[in-house]
C-alpha positions in Angstrom: 101.1 134.7 102.3 102.1 134.6 105.9 98.5 134.8 107.1 97.6 131.9 104.6 100.4 129.9 106.1 99.1 130.5 109.7 95.5 129.6 108.5 96.8 126.4 106.9 98.5 125.4 110.2 95.4 126.1 112.2 93.2 124.1 110.0 95.8 121.3 110.0 95.8 121.2 113.8 92.0 121.3 114.0 91.8 118.4 111.5 94.0 116.2 113.7 92.0 117.1 116.8 88.9 116.2 114.9 90.4 112.9 113.8 91.1 112.0 117.4 87.8 113.2 118.9 85.5 111.9 116.2 87.1 108.7 114.9 83.9 107.6 113.1 84.0 110.8 111.0 87.7 110.6 109.8 87.0 110.6 106.1 84.5 113.4 106.3 86.8 115.6 108.5 89.8 115.1 106.2 87.9 115.7 103.0 86.3 118.8 104.5 89.6 120.4 105.5 91.0 119.4 102.1 88.1 121.1 100.4 88.7 124.2 102.6 92.3 124.3 101.5 91.3 124.3 97.8 88.5 126.8 98.2 90.6 129.2 100.3 93.6 128.9 97.9 96.0 127.2 100.3 96.4 124.6 97.6 95.7 125.7 94.0 92.9 123.6 92.4 95.1 122.7 89.5 97.5 120.9 91.8 94.9 118.7 93.6 95.5 115.7 91.3 99.2 116.2 91.5 99.5 115.9 95.3 97.3 112.8 95.7 99.4 109.6 95.8 97.4 107.7 93.2 99.9 104.8 93.4 99.0 104.1 97.1 95.3 104.5 96.4 95.4 102.1 93.5 97.4 99.6 95.6 94.8 99.7 98.4 91.8 99.6 96.1 93.3 96.9 93.8 94.4 94.6 96.6 91.1 95.0 98.5 89.2 93.7 95.5 91.1 90.3 95.9 91.1 90.2 99.8 87.5 88.9 100.0 88.3 86.0 97.6 91.5 85.3 99.5 89.6 85.1 102.8 86.8 82.9 101.4 89.4 80.6 99.9 90.3 79.5 103.5 94.1 80.1 102.8 94.4 82.6 105.6 92.8 79.9 107.9 95.4 77.3 106.8 98.3 79.7 107.4 96.7 80.5 110.8 96.6 76.7 111.6 100.3 76.5 110.8 101.2 79.5 113.1 99.0 78.2 115.9 100.8 74.8 115.6 104.2 76.4 116.4 103.2 79.1 118.8 103.0 78.2 122.5 100.5 80.9 123.4 98.6 84.0 122.2 101.5 86.3 122.9 103.8 84.5 120.6 101.1 84.2 117.9 101.1 88.0 117.9 104.9 88.3 117.8 105.2 85.7 115.0 102.6 87.5 112.9 104.4 90.8 113.4 107.8 89.3 112.4 106.1 87.6 109.4 104.7 90.9 108.2 108.0 92.7 108.8 109.9 90.1 106.7 107.6 90.6 103.7 107.6 94.4 104.1 111.4 94.6 103.8 110.9 93.7 100.1 107.5 95.0 99.1 105.3 98.1 99.9 104.1 98.4 103.4 100.4 98.8 102.4 100.5 95.8 100.2 102.1 93.8 103.0 99.4 94.8 105.5 96.5 93.9 103.1 98.0 90.5 102.5 99.0 89.6 106.1 96.1 91.1 108.0 93.5 88.5 106.7 95.7 85.8 108.3 95.8 87.7 111.6 92.0 88.1 111.4 91.7 84.3 110.8 93.9 83.6 113.8 91.9 85.8 116.1 88.6 84.2 114.9 90.0 80.8 115.7 91.0 81.9 119.1 87.8 83.9 119.7 89.8 87.1 120.7 89.8 90.7 119.6 92.0 91.3 116.5 92.8 94.9 117.3 96.2 94.4 119.0 97.3 91.9 116.4 96.4 94.0 113.3 97.9 97.1 114.8 101.1 95.1 115.5 101.1 93.9 111.9 100.7 97.4 110.6 103.5 99.0 112.7 105.8 96.0 111.9 105.2 96.5 108.2 106.2 100.2 108.6 109.2 99.3 110.7 110.9 97.2 108.1 110.2 99.5 105.2 113.6 101.3 105.7 115.6 98.0 105.8 116.1 97.7 102.0 116.2 99.9 98.9 112.8 98.4 97.8 111.0 98.4 101.1 109.4 101.9 101.1 109.0 104.9 98.9 111.4 106.9 101.2 114.1 104.3 100.8 113.7 104.5 97.0 114.0 108.3 97.2 117.2 108.1 99.3 118.7 105.5 96.9 118.0 107.7 93.9 119.2 110.9 95.5 122.4 109.4 97.0 123.1 107.1 94.1 122.8 104.0 96.4 122.1 100.5 95.1 120.4 97.5 96.8 123.7 96.3 98.4 124.5 99.7 99.9 121.6 99.3 102.3 123.4 96.2 103.7 127.1 97.2 103.4 128.4 100.6 102.2 131.9 102.2 102.3 133.2 99.3 104.4 130.5 99.7 107.0 127.2 97.9 107.8 124.3 99.8 106.3 120.9 100.9 107.5 119.5 97.4 107.2 121.3 96.4 110.4 120.0 99.5 112.2 116.5 98.6 111.3 116.9 94.9 112.3 118.4 95.9 115.7 115.3 98.0 116.2 113.1 95.1 115.2 114.8 92.8 117.7 114.3 95.4 120.5 110.6 95.5 119.6 110.2 91.8 120.5 110.7 92.3 124.3 108.4 95.3 124.1 105.8 93.0 122.6 106.4 90.4 125.3 105.7 93.1 127.9 102.7 94.6 126.2 101.1 91.2 125.7 102.4 89.6 128.8 98.9 88.7 130.0 98.1 86.8 126.8 99.8 83.6 128.0 96.9 81.2 127.6 97.9 78.3 125.4 96.8 77.9 121.8 96.2 74.7 119.9 94.9 74.0 116.4 93.7 70.5 115.8 91.7 71.6 112.7 93.2 71.0 109.3 91.7 73.7 107.0 90.9 72.6 103.5 91.6 75.4 100.9 88.7 75.7 98.5 90.4 77.8 95.8 94.1 78.4 95.2 93.8 81.1 92.6 93.4 84.1 95.0 96.5 82.9 96.8 98.4 82.5 93.5 97.4 86.1 92.6 98.5 87.3 96.1 101.9 85.7 95.5 102.0 87.3 92.1 101.5 90.6 93.8 104.6 90.0 95.9 106.8 88.7 93.1 105.9 91.4 90.6 106.3 94.2 93.2 109.7 92.9 94.0 110.7 92.7 90.3 109.3 96.2 89.6 111.3 97.6 92.5 114.6 96.9 90.6 113.4 98.6 87.4 115.0 102.1 87.2 112.8 105.0 86.0 109.5 103.0 86.1 106.2 105.0 86.0 105.0 106.3 89.3 101.8 104.2 89.1 103.6 100.9 88.5 102.9 99.3 91.9 99.3 100.4 91.9 98.7 99.0 88.4 100.3 95.7 89.4 98.0 95.3 92.4 95.0 96.4 90.4 95.7 94.1 87.4 96.5 91.0 89.6 93.2 91.5 91.5 91.2 92.0 88.3 92.7 88.8 86.8 91.7 87.0 90.0 88.2 88.4 89.9 87.8 87.5 86.2 88.9 83.9 87.0 86.4 83.7 89.9 83.6 85.0 87.7 84.5 82.6 84.8 84.3 79.7 87.3 80.7 80.2 88.5 79.3 83.3 86.6 78.1 84.8 89.9 77.5 88.5 89.1 76.1 89.1 92.6 79.4 87.9 94.1 81.4 90.4 92.0 79.0 93.2 93.0 79.4 92.3 96.6 83.2 92.4 96.4 83.2 95.8 94.8 80.6 97.1 97.3 82.7 95.7 100.2 85.8 97.7 99.3 86.7 100.0 102.2 85.9 103.3 100.5 86.1 105.2 103.7 89.8 104.5 104.0 90.4 105.5 100.4 88.5 108.8 101.0 90.4 109.5 104.2 93.8 109.0 102.5 92.7 111.2 99.6 91.8 114.0 102.0 95.1 113.7 103.9 97.1 113.7 100.7 95.5 117.0 99.7 96.0 118.6 103.2 99.6 117.6 103.3 100.0 119.0 99.8 98.5 122.2 101.0 100.9 122.7 103.9 103.8 121.7 101.7 102.7 124.3 99.1 102.6 127.0 101.9 106.2 126.2 102.8 105.5 124.8 106.2 107.6 121.7 105.5 110.5 123.9 104.3 110.3 126.0 107.4 110.4 122.9 109.7 113.4 121.5 107.8 115.2 124.8 108.2 114.4 125.0 111.9 115.8 121.5 112.4 119.1 122.4 110.7 119.4 125.7 112.5 118.8 124.0 115.9 121.6 121.5 115.2 124.1 124.2 114.4 127.7 122.9 113.8 127.4 120.1 116.4 127.2 116.9 114.5 125.8 114.8 117.4 123.2 117.5 118.2 122.3 117.8 114.5 122.0 114.0 114.1 119.8 113.7 117.2 117.5 116.5 116.1 117.2 115.0 112.6 116.3 111.6 113.9 113.9 112.6 116.7 112.5 115.6 114.9 111.7 113.3 111.9 109.9 110.9 114.3 107.7 113.7 115.7 107.0 115.3 112.3 106.2 112.0 110.6 103.7 111.1 113.3 101.4 113.7 111.7 102.8 114.5 108.2 103.3 112.2 105.2 107.0 111.4 105.2 107.4 111.5 101.5 107.3 115.3 101.0 109.3 115.7 104.2 112.1 113.4 103.1 112.1 115.0 99.7 112.6 118.4 101.3 115.2 117.3 103.8 117.6 115.4 101.6 119.0 118.4 99.7 119.0 120.4 103.0 121.1 117.8 104.7 123.4 117.5 101.7 124.1 121.3 101.9 124.7 121.2 105.6 127.2 118.3 105.4 129.0 119.9 102.5 129.5 123.1 104.6 130.8 120.9 107.5 133.1 119.0 105.2 131.7 115.6 106.1 129.9 112.7 104.4 126.1 113.0 104.5 125.3 109.3 105.1 124.9 109.5 108.9 122.3 112.2 108.5 120.7 110.5 105.5 120.3 107.3 107.4 119.1 109.1 110.5 116.5 110.9 108.4 115.2 107.7 106.9 115.2 105.9 110.3 113.2 108.7 112.0 110.8 109.5 109.1 109.9 105.9 108.3 109.4 104.8 111.9 107.7 108.0 113.1 104.5 107.2 111.3 103.9 104.3 113.7 103.0 106.7 116.6 99.5 107.6 115.4 96.8 105.7 113.5 96.9 108.3 110.7 100.7 108.7 110.6 101.1 106.2 107.7 99.0 104.8 104.9 99.6 101.3 106.3 98.1 102.3 109.7 95.0 103.8 108.0 94.5 100.7 106.0 94.8 98.5 109.1 92.4 100.5 111.1 90.0 100.5 108.1 90.1 96.7 108.0 89.3 96.5 111.7 86.4 98.9 111.3 85.0 96.7 108.6 85.2 93.8 111.0 83.2 95.8 113.5 86.1 97.0 115.7 86.4 100.8 116.1 90.0 101.7 117.0 90.5 104.6 119.4 93.5 106.9 119.1 94.8 105.5 122.5 94.3 101.9 121.3 96.8 102.6 118.6 99.3 104.7 120.5 99.4 102.1 123.3 101.2 99.9 120.8 102.6 102.4 118.3 104.6 104.6 120.8 106.5 101.7 122.5 107.2 100.1 119.1 108.5 103.4 117.7 110.7 104.3 120.8 112.3 100.8 120.9 113.0 100.7 117.2 114.3 104.3 116.8 116.5 104.0 119.9 118.1 100.9 118.5 118.7 102.4 115.1 119.8 105.8 116.5 122.5 104.2 118.7 123.7 101.9 116.0 124.0 104.6 113.3 125.9 106.9 115.6 128.4 104.3 116.7 129.0 103.0 113.2 128.7 106.1 111.0 129.7 109.1 113.2 
């Protein structure tokens, strides 16, 4: 068992090295390591379907079916015109787009947010004739950043709410104290000056004299339906695990059926299905299997135990290790199995110390949610954003992403870390 665990870790490390060195072969590398895990027995073959997050894959696949129609309808161009009308220069266009995505992401899934907002960012960049890489990365990390702000913003938030019996209001105000929402928003505010520094050279002015005429409002209506239905579903207790994915898929299919009924263009439908970013879907599938494998080998449990042991009986040290350890781990490991493992561990530790667990719970959520922003494969949202850029002809290097992701993460986590300790210690 121990030798299998070591082999799992070695293959996991080699996979990440391969993802960095060979960015054009990401899907092949992830699926190859996933296949090796199953063949070797690191992950039993009968658990493969169980460890894949079909909800996320359905959300990505479903929403991408509608994205082409949404872009062709010219609605992203119209929104781009409005943003360009109020932004004094390119730097503020990027900042406003990031804040816009963050606002939406506080209430619906991060991946869905990215897939809806990114086309607007692409339209803005095309109008300005600039590379969209920095803007789409900013939109992706901002979507991840706000996921921990509310009960419904991210899967990890929902997990914490269910485990700690917290409701929607508890994320804003709990036990007479401001909740994690304010920790996330302080982090978001600290990100703004970081963006002003990162994009300080993008000061050339922008103007938009064009008034885009939207050719079809149905794709936009279905995009709005995505948002509304996902928000409603988030308040339904005990809903099926595939609910969000089914919502995205059904809304997109309805939009496609409408478009086909309008002009009976079979070739257009075939083109939309062909244009789906299957490489991103395959990459995520491989990563889910690999993460399932190292979880099955007990690697996640070992890391959780190591974090708690390092903290000892010193609450400040334990809190610090939980936050920053979670950041580091979530940069490479899916935060869902990690958070699921850590919640009962932290409850046991706080019970033995005779204190409330909320400081460590919030620290865990803060670190685990934001840590995925460090690397392009640290979160499903990042993978989807890089996939959209690749489809537009822009290959994102590992350093291209970390140049933005690391400062974003550090600023946001430091803000949340200080706030949580001051308020909840």
